VOGU-3710 file (C-alpha; in Angstrom, 3 decimals, decimal comma):
1> maddskdqap> 161,067/140,402/89,804  161,104/142,297/85,727  163,815/145,233/85,395  160,899/147,443/84,950  159,204/146,692/87,742  160,484/150,466/89,106  158,287/151,711/87,165  155,022/149,556/88,876  153,930/150,861/92,493  155,176/148,443/94,924
11> reievtfgkg> 152,822/145,252/96,091  150,126/146,172/98,814  148,004/143,903/101,496  144,732/145,336/102,277  144,250/144,713/105,306  141,819/145,393/108,370  141,433/145,300/111,965  140,166/146,420/115,169  136,708/147,744/114,183  136,869/148,516/110,981
21> vkgsltiprs> 139,547/150,149/109,702  141,007/149,671/106,651  144,615/150,140/105,352  147,338/148,776/103,354  150,249/147,200/104,073  153,286/147,898/101,333  155,531/145,242/100,431  159,436/146,707/99,862  160,242/145,960/96,372  163,108/143,998/97,477
31> adcknpfehg> 161,217/141,620/99,628  159,944/140,543/95,916  163,338/139,338/94,449  165,867/137,244/95,025  168,826/139,908/94,466  167,949/143,286/94,944  171,354/144,898/94,353  170,500/143,948/90,919  167,581/146,046/90,758  169,324/148,926/92,910
41> lqpvtnkval> 167,583/148,099/96,235  169,168/147,144/99,323  168,354/144,425/101,523  164,544/143,818/103,183  164,037/144,909/106,840  162,395/144,155/109,386  160,932/147,836/109,950  157,647/149,025/109,118  156,098/152,878/109,201  152,988/153,629/110,573
51> vlhgqgghrn> 151,063/156,554/108,281  148,170/158,721/109,462  146,326/161,223/107,664  144,667/164,873/108,528  141,406/165,811/108,961  139,524/164,381/105,561  141,896/162,754/104,782  142,675/159,085/103,720  145,846/156,494/103,238  146,448/157,324/99,837
61> ycyqqilseq> 146,320/161,757/99,972  149,012/164,224/100,079  152,337/162,251/100,224  151,184/158,601/101,500  151,641/157,069/98,437  154,811/158,781/97,180  156,219/157,922/100,448  155,494/154,238/100,866  157,137/153,698/97,561  159,975/155,861/98,870
71> lsdvlsmytl> 159,973/153,861/101,821  160,285/150,743/100,472  163,115/151,621/97,149  165,095/153,679/99,390  165,251/152,127/102,719  163,388/148,623/102,053  160,700/149,302/104,867  157,289/147,809/104,972  154,719/151,253/104,923  150,978/150,351/107,103
81> kidfrgcgas> 148,851/153,716/105,433  145,203/153,373/106,929  141,879/155,374/106,787  140,946/156,166/110,404  137,199/155,373/111,301  134,918/157,667/108,762  137,308/158,612/106,140  138,205/156,730/103,467  136,924/152,805/103,435  136,904/152,001/106,685
91> adnedpkkgr> 133,452/151,565/109,041  131,477/154,638/110,298  132,263/156,594/112,820  131,112/154,945/116,281  128,872/157,586/116,960  127,346/159,301/114,237  126,394/161,810/116,561  130,087/162,621/117,651  131,471/162,421/114,149  135,032/161,736/113,975
101> vleqdiedle> 136,867/162,190/118,058  140,480/162,328/118,711  139,826/159,796/121,321  138,172/157,531/118,535  141,715/158,204/116,305  143,902/157,153/119,371  141,775/153,938/119,298  142,194/153,275/115,735  146,010/154,299/116,390  146,089/151,758/119,223
111> aaieflktep> 144,826/148,663/116,556  146,736/149,382/114,281  150,215/148,998/116,605  148,657/145,913/117,977  148,029/144,540/114,344  151,446/144,866/113,620  152,390/143,124/116,422  150,683/140,021/116,052  149,914/140,029/111,984  152,421/140,536/109,566
121> kklvdtnlnl> 153,632/137,265/110,337  150,724/135,384/108,647  150,576/137,646/105,820  154,588/138,316/105,063  156,102/135,150/106,567  157,794/138,165/109,096  157,290/139,969/112,146  157,761/143,769/111,391  159,352/146,497/114,601  157,763/149,125/114,382
131> taivghsrgs> 159,965/152,252/114,433  158,382/155,371/112,783  154,679/157,317/112,976  154,309/159,739/110,448  151,413/162,297/111,115  149,430/164,667/109,381  147,856/167,251/110,434  144,984/165,856/113,108  146,496/162,407/112,216  149,864/164,379/113,761
141> vamflwalkq> 147,534/165,293/116,631  146,064/161,982/117,117  149,785/160,680/117,422  151,853/163,165/120,021  148,219/162,478/122,650  148,467/158,865/121,987  152,787/158,958/122,799  151,741/161,163/125,977  149,198/158,208/126,797  152,679/156,223/126,841
151> nelikkgvys> 154,671/158,736/128,485  152,587/158,698/131,470  153,208/154,951/131,647  157,011/155,633/131,814  156,533/158,427/134,186  154,731/155,824/136,933  157,302/153,927/136,592  155,352/150,970/134,347  157,333/150,912/130,825  156,088/147,225/130,633
161> kativpnlvn> 153,376/148,565/129,414  154,473/150,763/127,261  154,890/151,049/123,026  158,156/153,058/122,734  158,460/154,084/118,824  161,916/156,008/118,544  160,920/158,113/115,626  158,433/160,575/115,609  157,386/162,220/112,094  154,964/165,517/113,148
171> csarfrsntv> 153,970/167,160/109,488  151,452/170,241/110,011  150,107/169,847/113,588  148,519/172,529/115,379  149,321/172,963/118,427  147,348/175,555/119,761  143,933/173,607/119,827  141,575/176,174/120,651  142,515/178,315/117,185  140,432/175,215/115,118
181> fekfnvdpae> 138,359/177,884/115,508  139,860/180,169/113,402  139,027/177,887/110,338  135,027/178,206/110,989  135,041/181,447/112,017  132,305/180,361/113,911  131,070/181,252/117,752  132,124/177,600/118,781  128,448/177,783/121,455  126,796/178,663/117,818
191> fegvfqkalr> 128,545/175,502/116,294  126,429/173,195/114,875  128,147/171,373/112,405  128,905/172,245/108,523  129,446/169,831/105,739  133,029/168,960/103,754  133,869/167,144/101,034  135,833/163,906/101,691  136,982/160,304/99,937  134,303/157,770/100,899
201> hgelqdvffg> 134,484/154,079/99,705  136,137/156,052/96,171  133,543/158,985/96,022  133,342/162,392/96,815  130,918/162,770/99,869  129,723/165,418/101,800  130,594/164,259/105,672  129,409/165,976/108,210  131,466/167,343/111,109  130,179/168,359/113,984
211> rdelsslata> 130,023/170,201/117,250  131,779/167,040/119,497  134,273/166,995/116,613  135,624/170,787/116,485  135,737/170,161/120,604  137,247/167,658/120,322  140,272/169,374/118,121  140,189/172,572/120,136  140,218/171,104/123,552  143,174/168,874/122,446
221> dlsglnglsp> 146,203/169,102/125,458  149,591/168,681/123,761  150,936/171,162/126,823  153,173/168,142/128,021  155,507/167,272/124,923  157,919/169,253/126,716  158,350/165,678/129,044  158,242/163,666/126,424  160,297/160,792/126,646  163,966/161,287/124,930
231> efsvmsiygl> 163,276/157,846/123,712  160,670/158,940/121,196  162,577/161,351/118,751  160,980/164,091/116,392  160,689/165,958/112,991  158,115/168,604/112,363  157,515/169,115/108,852  155,666/172,696/108,287  154,968/175,221/104,971  155,672/178,587/105,219
241> ldkvirvtds> 151,956/179,625/103,652  149,687/177,300/105,292  146,613/179,244/105,787  145,246/176,146/107,792  146,838/176,400/111,121  149,196/179,546/112,474  152,705/178,681/110,738  153,989/179,620/114,228  152,951/176,704/116,017  155,708/175,290/113,979
251> aifanelnrg> 158,086/177,150/116,485  155,789/176,127/119,967  156,168/172,573/118,468  160,462/173,002/117,697  160,617/174,778/121,744  158,145/171,892/123,317  160,408/169,090/122,054  163,645/170,038/122,155  165,027/167,618/124,964  169,041/167,360/123,988
261> pfshrlelie> 170,676/167,151/121,167  169,099/165,633/118,001  165,746/165,020/119,479  163,783/167,725/116,963  164,298/168,469/113,798  161,989/171,104/111,945  162,112/171,457/108,360  160,165/174,322/106,929  159,182/174,507/103,365  158,937/178,031/102,407
271> yadhnflgtk> 156,313/178,186/99,001  154,366/175,049/100,414  150,822/174,998/102,052  149,205/173,206/104,621  149,251/169,738/102,483  152,465/171,157/100,829  151,627/172,579/97,459  152,321/175,269/96,252  149,602/177,810/96,417  148,997/179,479/92,680
281> plteeddadd> 148,792/177,570/89,893  151,353/178,045/87,226  150,167/179,269/83,874  152,696/179,168/80,066  152,847/182,866/80,889  155,010/181,749/84,661  159,064/181,569/84,508  159,171/177,970/86,074  162,688/179,722/87,443  160,943/181,982/89,988
291> fnaaglpltr> 157,610/179,479/90,721  158,906/175,790/90,206  162,947/175,940/90,442  163,458/173,156/91,799  161,365/171,967/88,995  158,744/169,702/91,023  155,779/168,346/89,617  152,512/169,796/89,446  149,126/168,720/90,547  146,296/168,821/87,716
301> kklvnynyvv> 145,385/171,777/89,240  148,921/173,712/88,191  150,171/173,244/91,259  153,683/172,857/92,861  153,866/169,493/94,391  155,928/170,167/97,520  154,918/166,316/98,717  158,247/165,752/96,922  160,198/167,522/99,155  158,611/166,417/102,079
311> vpkiidylsp> 158,965/162,981/101,446  162,773/162,986/101,160  162,896/164,910/104,399  161,254/161,978/105,764  163,687/159,662/104,236  166,461/161,406/105,326  165,516/161,178/108,688  164,770/157,863/108,973  167,888/156,429/107,372  169,603/154,335/109,303
321> qneftrfaar> 172,535/156,666/109,996  170,526/159,095/111,339  168,762/157,135/112,769  171,817/155,343/114,250  172,819/159,368/115,461  169,343/160,278/117,111  170,262/157,073/119,607  173,644/157,679/120,238  173,222/160,982/121,748  170,663/159,621/123,414
331> tgrfgevyrw> 172,048/156,704/125,604  175,492/158,304/125,862  174,912/158,235/129,601  172,614/156,681/132,208  172,046/158,540/135,751  175,538/159,429/136,442  177,163/156,436/134,587  179,127/156,720/130,772  178,276/154,049/129,075  181,701/154,491/127,298
341> kkvegvanfr> 184,352/153,713/129,330  188,450/154,781/127,924  190,555/152,050/128,773  193,793/152,529/127,565  194,643/150,125/124,428  191,451/148,656/124,540  188,557/149,837/121,372  184,533/149,203/121,962  184,695/149,655/125,476  181,200/150,076/127,292
351> diggwkiqkp> 179,234/148,775/129,530  175,902/146,949/128,935  173,691/147,955/132,341  171,528/151,171/132,410  168,895/149,973/129,629  165,436/149,593/130,580  163,220/146,562/130,957  160,122/145,841/129,418  159,260/142,478/129,074  161,769/139,633/130,733
361> aflpegwste> 161,693/136,532/129,426  161,739/135,256/132,392  160,485/137,053/135,958  161,483/135,483/139,097  159,074/135,477/142,640  159,075/138,631/144,208  159,979/140,360/140,943  157,452/142,644/138,651  157,055/144,473/135,799  155,112/147,233/137,878
371> ddlivkpntl> 158,460/148,276/138,906  160,864/150,594/137,209  163,555/147,631/136,626  166,640/148,432/134,752  169,616/146,659/133,354  172,101/147,232/136,410  175,276/149,421/135,365  179,189/148,303/135,637  178,708/144,822/136,199  178,913/143,464/132,544
381> frsarltrit> 181,048/145,148/129,892  181,955/144,201/126,612  185,024/145,155/124,164  187,538/144,229/121,292  190,603/142,303/121,630  192,901/143,372/124,533  196,356/142,736/122,660  196,884/146,204/122,878  196,123/147,085/126,654  198,143/149,099/128,471
391> peglrrlrdl> 199,232/148,104/132,222  197,572/152,036/132,579  194,550/149,871/130,468  194,447/146,826/133,186  194,493/149,677/136,384  191,266/150,559/134,990  189,461/147,651/134,238  190,822/146,493/138,703  189,426/149,789/139,439  186,170/148,983/137,151
401> nikiifdfrs> 185,945/145,697/139,849  186,489/143,725/136,898  187,282/139,866/137,738  187,351/137,959/134,664  187,616/138,155/131,696  185,728/136,024/129,017  187,836/135,826/126,224  185,694/134,464/123,490  188,279/134,108/120,437  189,086/130,652/119,421
411> iaesekedlp> 192,814/128,594/120,950  194,266/129,106/117,187  193,199/133,365/116,948  194,475/134,267/120,030  197,540/132,589/119,905  198,191/134,865/116,923  198,371/137,948/118,818  200,112/138,732/121,857  197,630/138,338/125,125  197,434/140,804/128,293
421> qnlenfdlir> 200,339/140,091/130,504  200,956/140,077/133,907  197,800/140,164/134,861  197,637/138,574/138,104  199,508/142,094/139,364  195,736/143,660/138,998  193,838/141,311/140,494  192,422/139,808/136,867  191,457/136,104/135,666  191,192/135,809/131,487
431> esvpvftedd> 189,639/132,473/130,871  189,530/131,421/127,368  185,913/130,553/126,252  186,151/129,774/122,554  183,182/130,505/120,472  184,486/127,810/117,745  186,862/126,043/119,629  189,776/125,548/116,365  188,870/128,592/114,005  189,563/131,597/113,976
441> yspqsmvlqy> 187,054/133,870/113,943  188,240/137,333/114,038  186,691/140,003/111,243  189,904/139,615/108,741  189,174/136,094/108,879  185,627/136,135/108,776  186,167/137,121/104,898  187,502/133,709/104,440  185,048/131,430/106,293  182,131/133,734/105,112
451> inlvtswhty> 182,639/135,362/102,071  178,985/137,111/102,239  179,957/139,161/105,232  181,536/141,500/103,435  178,531/141,731/100,526  176,273/143,061/103,307  174,633/143,403/106,217  172,047/141,101/105,887  173,866/137,758/105,782  174,966/138,704/109,491
461> vhvyddilsn> 172,395/136,618/110,646  173,791/132,586/109,022  177,070/134,213/110,875  174,452/134,210/114,021  172,918/131,881/113,488  176,675/129,335/113,186  177,496/131,614/116,792  174,386/130,438/119,144  175,033/126,892/117,975  178,811/126,142/118,620
471> gtkcfrrvfe> 178,766/128,877/121,637  176,463/126,516/124,105  179,814/126,032/126,355  180,912/129,065/125,628  177,743/131,020/126,759  176,374/129,093/129,866  180,579/129,228/131,665  179,369/133,185/131,766  176,207/132,514/132,828  177,406/130,051/135,507
481> firdesdrha> 180,066/133,593/136,411  176,697/135,538/136,608  175,060/133,532/138,435  177,925/132,177/141,131  179,731/135,020/140,769  178,789/138,889/139,163  176,701/140,248/142,935  180,330/140,248/144,375  182,546/141,138/140,735  182,119/142,440/137,565
491> llfhcaagkd> 183,134/140,772/134,208  184,498/141,923/131,142  183,891/139,376/127,664  185,259/140,026/124,432  185,805/138,692/120,900  188,084/140,102/118,380  185,843/143,260/117,731  183,408/143,009/120,291  180,774/142,676/117,496  179,846/139,429/116,481
501> rtgvfamlvl> 180,656/136,678/118,969  180,075/139,551/121,622  177,410/141,128/120,157  175,566/137,917/120,406  176,166/137,090/123,640  175,414/140,529/125,094  171,909/140,199/122,328  171,334/137,259/124,768  171,798/138,888/128,174  169,612/141,987/127,071
511> lfvgvdkfti> 166,551/139,318/125,602  166,622/137,815/128,845  166,143/140,326/131,195  163,709/141,918/128,567  165,295/145,016/127,377  162,650/145,857/124,060  164,318/144,311/120,518  164,721/148,059/119,152  167,466/148,885/122,299  168,988/146,020/121,746
521> akeyelttlg> 169,627/146,404/118,060  170,655/149,606/118,145  172,905/148,358/121,573  174,726/146,539/119,466  175,031/149,378/116,295  176,637/151,125/118,304  180,292/149,435/118,068  180,053/151,247/114,638  181,465/154,044/116,860  183,518/152,218/119,314
531> lipdhkfikd> 185,529/150,174/116,660  186,333/153,345/114,958  189,789/153,511/116,785  190,621/150,234/115,317  189,749/150,458/112,021  193,826/150,918/110,506  194,728/147,809/112,725  191,459/145,775/111,116  192,084/146,528/107,600  195,658/145,352/107,441
541> lyikalqklk> 194,247/142,463/108,522  191,735/141,918/106,329  193,418/143,261/103,278  196,574/140,953/103,867  193,354/138,182/104,182  192,661/138,965/100,733  195,945/138,956/98,969  196,229/135,615/99,987  192,986/134,195/98,947  193,434/135,800/95,915
551> skggesgali> 196,540/134,121/95,705  194,643/130,965/95,648  193,210/132,317/92,089  190,461/129,426/90,934  187,711/129,354/92,826  188,698/131,672/95,132  189,400/134,708/93,124  186,222/133,838/91,350  184,257/134,033/94,363  185,697/137,751/95,033
561> eklalgrknw> 184,626/138,215/91,497  180,782/137,656/92,288  180,280/139,654/95,291  179,761/142,821/93,845  175,896/140,544/93,272  175,400/143,594/90,156  176,432/146,671/91,787  178,365/149,193/89,966  180,959/150,562/91,265  181,624/147,837/94,553
571> sveedgfrnl> 184,899/147,118/95,988  185,156/144,824/98,064  188,794/146,361/99,873  186,852/149,424/100,691  182,847/148,718/100,408  183,455/144,949/101,834  185,645/146,259/104,580  182,873/148,840/105,522  180,364/145,340/105,328  182,548/143,828/107,649
581> vssradalla> 183,016/146,331/110,317  179,783/147,454/110,093  177,179/146,843/113,159  173,766/146,944/111,181  170,783/147,492/113,636  168,798/145,361/111,105  171,399/142,286/111,627  170,498/141,927/115,065  166,783/142,177/114,442  166,444/139,517/111,847
591> tmdlleekyg> 169,340/136,897/114,146  166,419/137,712/117,032  163,507/136,541/114,610  166,339/133,371/114,125  166,115/132,965/117,559  162,671/132,869/118,245  161,852/130,547/115,092  164,509/127,683/115,556  165,039/127,905/119,117  161,345/129,310/120,436
601> gvykymtknl> 163,359/132,090/122,057  165,168/133,169/125,085  164,017/131,564/127,830  164,131/128,052/125,853  167,462/128,243/124,337  169,017/129,542/128,194  166,973/126,097/129,248  166,783/123,394/126,624  170,653/124,135/124,716  172,062/125,918/127,747
611> gftdadlski> 170,782/123,458/130,566  169,433/125,964/133,201  167,253/125,539/135,685  164,278/127,533/136,130  166,014/128,343/140,025  169,679/129,331/138,061  167,377/131,665/135,924  166,560/133,253/138,991  169,547/133,795/140,224  170,958/134,658/136,815
621> ftnlvektns> 168,183/138,047/136,536  168,693/139,070/140,424  172,533/139,764/140,052  171,617/140,985/136,782  169,098/143,560/137,347  168,247/146,107/139,699  164,904/148,548/140,591  165,266/152,321/139,986  163,034/155,268/140,188  161,543/156,548/136,718
631> skqfvtdfdt> 163,618/159,542/137,028  166,063/158,045/136,371  166,278/159,191/132,925  169,095/158,890/129,583  170,967/161,615/130,194  172,427/162,733/126,790  175,525/164,103/126,385  177,043/165,393/122,759  181,049/164,260/123,539  179,743/160,340/124,109
641> llptkvrl> 179,113/160,672/120,711  183,001/159,860/119,436  184,679/157,306/122,116  187,565/159,263/121,599  185,720/161,666/123,840  184,056/159,302/126,368  184,916/161,290/129,483  185,996/158,432/132,643
//
């Protein structure tokens, strides 16, 4: 990758799928370089955004090209931009007489999603996770109609058949569908059709827009959006000088989609029109401070291009920090059960139950994904070390029906710290089941064992690979308890921070019962909040470990100097520590891909590596899963965003 490569557009692969839908898969620049940090880039993720255009548009008009480049360079995400049939380079409409109706758009959207589920491995040697759909105008309407179809499956309890995309971005969509007649100023009964200029196969052509297509747009029903599952978070962006739709539709969307904290965000751009351009060409006489104070680029027609405002708003919305905030707000409790539990003296303590089940790795006889299944709450708890737990904290463990505490730390590691005392007084048992028998794998010591952990989240997969390899005896023992005892008693499992070894075991549990990968990765990321009370304690130990390493000099000191990897103003003490205590969802997504590639998935890992039979797995599944009903939805509570505010 050349040093001037950021002046070039990211690499794109042309693709075809469905019934002749054409698209461009944009590859993050960081995927093509050995050290992205040298080029000011972040490590490549396996996230992908699907971008949909509007009426008369194509995959590269409006903000689409700018967005794909910024998703590449800022968030290291892939992008799939498509031309709907009848548009751009895609095939003609299925029925030329009907034209491009919304039902056809939804079919193309579904084909794009299926393509992203099955084909990227062949093209870019990685599985991609669809985490965002960005729609413009009627593309947004198609996106919402598709989301409502998924919502119906959720309501019917057929969660396994629904596709959840956690981030939806709506640009300039029409809510009151019947107002589309205003654009053409016609009587619907007398409208036969008009020709409109549109790009087809690289040339502007006259494309017929007929009665059926108009009727399709005019009858689109978005009234169900107020009941859209909060698993779909939405941002809406509108130009206040939009003459294609009534701008007041933006307020209707905001009202309909406000389903709890962070469930909807509305952004308004003061001088922008429907396509986020200015409405008046600028002349040399115009004062830029009055008409373009931000110094935005101009189009060939001298219009201010507000798409350069739209794109940063989308990038900010899709940033890992904001995505995590929305997830944490939405999943703070399930039903009447709070996820976070206050256990005095223990950080990062939470219930891993309540998650909806989609595709189990193993389904026992008598169970069906047609039922509404969830991970059984009040059964498995995870946490950080119990070194400083108080008698009140132990009493709380007993009240949670916890019988046994599985400690994943090594013998040497646990001997360095005080162990909880008088457990028998609280009917508790501590069992040492080290993932690594002798070594110290606490976060502060990992800097000595795995120096790259302080570099970036993307190296975590190597550590988690070792945990999967070395933890088989430990993990089998805990699964045995789940098989034999968890129908009567709850259990707690922990390591030092409750992040890495604990996170990998939680991943195995949730993958086995069939929680979707995005949720599993974000559940892991909740440790970002849960570990905050222990940051000072961990950092003190981390700094001591660093000083010990530096004191050795020679190769050890040189290794620390290399950690910046070309980044400016990067500090191993501050930035390295933030990496060490981070729980970036992308790290676990990469680990789940590794589990699939190296072991053949969680079912084979549990049978071949852990030695369980199908009869064992049937009991484990039964003790981890319960049937519920579709009304038992996640309940949001802003207080659960911060562990210090978690209620009992």
